[in-house]
N, C-alpha and C positions, 0 to 999 in steps of 0.2 A: 731496799731493792725488792725483797719479797712482797712487801706491801704494794709497791708500784706494779709488780707483775700481777698481783691478785686483782688490782683495780683494772688493769688492761684485760685480764681474762674475763673479769666480770662484765666489762663493757662489750667484749666480743660475744659473750653468751647472751647478753641483753639484746644486742643488735640482731643476733641470729634468731632470737625469739620473736623480735618485732617483724623480721622478714618472714619467718614462718607464719606468723599471725596474718600478715598481709596476703601471703599466698593462700592461706586457708580461707580468707575472706573472698578472694577471687574464685577459688574452687567452689566455695559455697554458693556464690552467685551463679556459677555456670553448671553446678552439679545437676540441677534439674534439666539442663539443656541436653545433656548426654554428648552432644557433638558441637565442636566449635571450629569454624574456618579460620585457620591461622594466617594463611596468605593465599593470594590469587594474582596471577600475572599473565599478560598477553605478550607473546614474542613479537618484538618489533614496535611495541607501543612506546610513546615518548614518556619522559619522566613526569609530565603533568597529566598523564593518563588519557592520552588521545591516540586513537588508532586511525591511521591514514588509509583511505580507500582511493587508489589512483585511477582505477577504471570502473566507473559506475555502471557500465553496460554489461559487465561480466561478474560472475561470482569471485569472491576473494577468499583465499585460504587463510585460516587463522589457527595458530598454535597456542595452547594454554596449558598451565599447570597450577597445582594447588597443594596446600598442606592442610591436613585435618588433625585435630586433637580430640580425643574421646575421653570424657569424664563420666564414668558409669561403673556400676557394679559389674564384675566380670561375668556374672550370669545373665546380665541384661542383653537385649539384642544390640549388635554393633554394626550391622550393615548400613551402608549409606549409598545414595544414588545421586550422582553429580552430573549436571547438564549445563551447557553454556546457552544463554538466551540473548536474543536481540529484542529490544523493546523501544518504543517511542512514548511510553507511559510517562507522564510528568510526576507520578508518585515514586516513592522510594521503596515500596514493597507491594505485595499482592499483584505482581506483574501479569499473572495469568488472566486477570480480569480485563486487561486492556486488549483490544482487537489487533493491535500491531505486534504483539509479542509472539515470537516464534522460537522454536528450538533450533539451534544451528550446529549442534554436535550430537553424536551418539551419546546415550546415557552411560556413564561410567559407574559400574556396580562395584563398590569397594566392600569387600568381605570383612567380616569381623576378624578372620584369621590373618588379614593383611596388615593389621595395625602392629607396628613394631614397638620396641621400648616398653615392654611389659603391657602391650595391648593399648597404648595411648596415642601413638603417632603414626600417621600415614602421609607419605610424600609421593605424589604422582610424577611420572615422566611427562614430557611434552605430549599433549594429546591433540588430535586434529579436529578442526571444525571448518564449516563453509558458511561464509556470509553471502546470501544471495545478492544478485544485482539489484540496484536501485534502492538499497537500504543505506541511507546517507545522513539521516537527521536524528538518529537515536543513540542508544548506548548499549554496550555489551556488559552483561552481568552474569554471575555464576549462581545457580540454584543448587542447594544440597538438601536432600530429602531423607529423613530417617525417622525411626520410631522413638517418640518422646516418652520416656518411661514415666515421668511425673504426670504428664497429661494422658497417658495411656492411649496414645493415638499417633499416627504418622503425621509429621508436619513438614512444611517446606519453608526453608529460610534462604536468604539471599546474601551475597557478599556486600559488605559496605563499600568495597572498592568497585567502582564502575568506570568503564572506559568509553569516552565519547567518540563516536564515529565522525571523522572529519574527511573533507575532500580538498583537492587543490583549489587555489584561490579563484581560478577561472576555468571551470570544467567544460564550458560550452564555447563554441566558436561562431555560432550563428545568432549572436545577440542583435545583429543589425542585418539589413537586406544585402549589404555588401559581402557578408559571409554566408549567404543563403546556401543551404545544403540541397543537392539534387535529389528529387523524389524518384522513386521507382515503384514497380508493381509489388516488390517485396517489402514487407513492413520493416522499418528501421526504428531503432529505439531513440528516444530523445527525452529532454527534461528542460524545465525552466529555471532550475536553481541558479542563482546569481545573475539571472537575466535582468536587464533594465528596460525602461520604456524607450521606444524609438521616437524619432522626431516627427514621424507621420501622424496626421490627425487620427483621432479615434474613429473607427468605423461605426456605422449606424447601430450595430448590436453590441458595441463595446462601451464600457464605462469604468473609469478608474484603472486603465491598463497600466501596470508597472513592471511587467515581466515577459514581454513578447519575444518570440524567436521566429526565425524566417526559413522558408524553403522555397524552391523554385522548380519549374518544369517547363519543357518545351512541348507545346500542344501537338499531338499526333491525330487528334480528332476535334470536332467542333464542340464536344462536351467531354468532361472528365469528372470523375468522382474522387474527392479527397476524403479519406476516412481515417479515424483513430481507433485503436484498440488498447486493451490493458491499461486503461487510464486510472491513475491513483493521485490523490491530492493529499498534501502534507502541510499542516500548519499548527501552530501552538503546541508543538510536540506530539500531535496526533495524526492519524490517518483517517480520512473520511471518504466514503464510497461514491457519492453522486453529487458533487458540486458541478459546475459548468465549465466547458472548454470552448473558447471562442476561436473561430476560423474565418479569416477574411481572404479574399482573392483580389490581386492587383495586376494590372497589365505591365508591360515592360517599362513604361514610364512612371510606374507607381500610381497610376490612376485607379481609383477604387472601383471595383466591379460588384462585389456583394459579400455577405457574411452570414454566419449562423453561430449561435451560442447555446443551442439546445441539444442537437442531435449527434454531436461528435462526428459529423460528416457534412459535406456540402458538395453539391453538383454545380460545376461551373459550365455554363452554356454559352453559345454564340462566340466560341473561341476561334481564333485564326490559326490554322495549321502552320506550324513552323515558328510561331511567335513564342517568346519567353513570358511566363507568368510567375508571379510571386504569391506565396502562401504565408500569411501571418497567423501565428498561433499564440494564444495567451490563456490565462486562467480568468474566468469570469466569476467573481465572487465579491461579496461585501467585505470579506476579510482582506487584510493587506498581507504581503509577504507570503502568499500561497505558493507552494512549490508543487509542480506537477511532473509526473513521469508518464510516459505514453509510448505507443508505437504508431507510426504514420505511414501511409502508402497512397499511391495514386492508381486509378484504374479507369478503363473506358467502359461506360455503361453499355450493356448489351442492347441489341435491337429491341428486345422485349424486356422491359425493366420498370419497376416502381422506383421513382427517383426521389419521392418525398411523401410524407404524410402530414397534412396540415391539420391544425386543431383549433376548434372554437368551443371552449368549454369541454364537454364530453362528446362533441360532434367531430368526426374525423373524416377527412377527404383524401383519397389517394391521388397522387400526381404520377403519371406514368408515360412511357414512350412505347410504341408498339410497331411491329412490322406492318407497313401500309398495305401489304397484300392480304392481311387478315381483316375482314370487315370488323368495324368497331362493335357491331351488334353481336359478334361472336366472342367478345372478350368480357370477362367478369373479373371482379376482385375477390380473392379469397382472403378472409381476415383471420387473425389468430391473436390470442393473448399470450404474452410472455410471462412466466412466473414472476411474481413481485420480488424486488430486491429487499423490501422492508415488510415485515409482518409474516403471516403464515405462508405456507408453500402452495396452497391452492388459491382459487380465485374468489371464494366466499360469495357466491351468488352473483358474480358479475356477468351480465348478459349483453349480447350485441343485437341491435335491432336495425333493419334497413331504414333509411331515412328518406321518406317521401318517394319521389320518382327517380331520384338520382342513384344509379346502380353502383356508384363509386364512393358512397358515403355510408357510415354506420354511426349509431348513437349507442353509448355505453350506459348501463344502469347497474346499480348494486343494491341488493336487498338488505345486506348486513352493514355495509360501510366500514369505516376504519380499516381500510386496506388500500394497497397500492399495486399497480401493475403496469405493464407496457403493452403496446399494440404493434402488430406486424401485418404486412400485406404482401401478396404476390399476385401476378396475373395468371388467369386460368382460361383455357380455350373451352367455350361452352359446348361446342359440337362434339368434342372428344373427351370432355371432362378431365383434362390433364393440365398440370401446371406448365407454364411457358416462361417463367422467370424465377429467380431466386427470391427469398424473403427479404423484405426491407423492414427493419425494425426502427421505430421511433424511440429513441433512447430516453426521452424525458418521461419521468414517472407520472402516472395518472392516479390522482388521489381521490378516494371516496371517503368523505367525512362520516363519522358515526352518526346514526340517527339521533335526533333530539328526543329525549325522554321527558 
């Protein structure tokens, strides 16, 4: 009996030693890390780590909590900074390098003194975060930043647990003209996510449309301006700043009137007051499954207004309407360059030159090249040297290639 007890005791001691050795191996692997994220969870997320956003047009409240474990010498720094991130990066780390990544929570500063259980464990309460509107194709991840004693520097690590942001199966109602949304002078938010191709033929400036949505308006003037703002494009897990948005106009019988896929705006002319017109909106891109978010509004062009800027290479022509009581000879076009969306913040030698005898045309040149800009125009009264219209900006980028060396 004593021999049997000795064998059992020996086996217990041996198993305990094996367990201690395994723990030491784990501690050894993480000892240099100083800080380990034990758990991270979002309140209301599903068991398969999906977080539902029901209203894409408004911010969504998010609650999260986490557990930290610290493996370090008691004298080493123990502070940690924890922040919740939203990202559309396809990578599993280094999220800050991706342009879509944003912080959605205040940074929680965990002090060394807050670690319990002999200075090794910290468990947070539920903490608040806000996911902004129109963030629907990415994931939510936790970042924790601390001083890495082995590397003698501050490092940022991320949770291995990531929550995919999801949306209802059919978040849009204007996938076809029968569900067209009424336009107004106030910008309303929209998106093309889950939209499908309509049965109408592609307009002249459309190609490969697979995600159109519809709006409508009743004409109160013979001309109306339909314009977009805050346009963002999402595809392949990323966000891209300046692809194209197509806009087409149809009459009440869905007869095609005109379209534009460059300027994110279109002026519909020769309209019949009181008649209903449809606006078809889609993403114009060589990529498939592009998702676009935007705001859209309708307005009536003023008596004096630039309605379009036509381009032929680097030659630009202003199209405008003016008060007929003002002599055409008293109207000039004032041109301006809009800071480039790509490249440096200034214009790098871009110059505007009058073109021939046409006072409504300019030609752009660049001494340095390898830069992009946009061009804008407004009407000016020559006799008083005062503007008489607002600026009209051509949204398409104007590229200047670098000089050949």
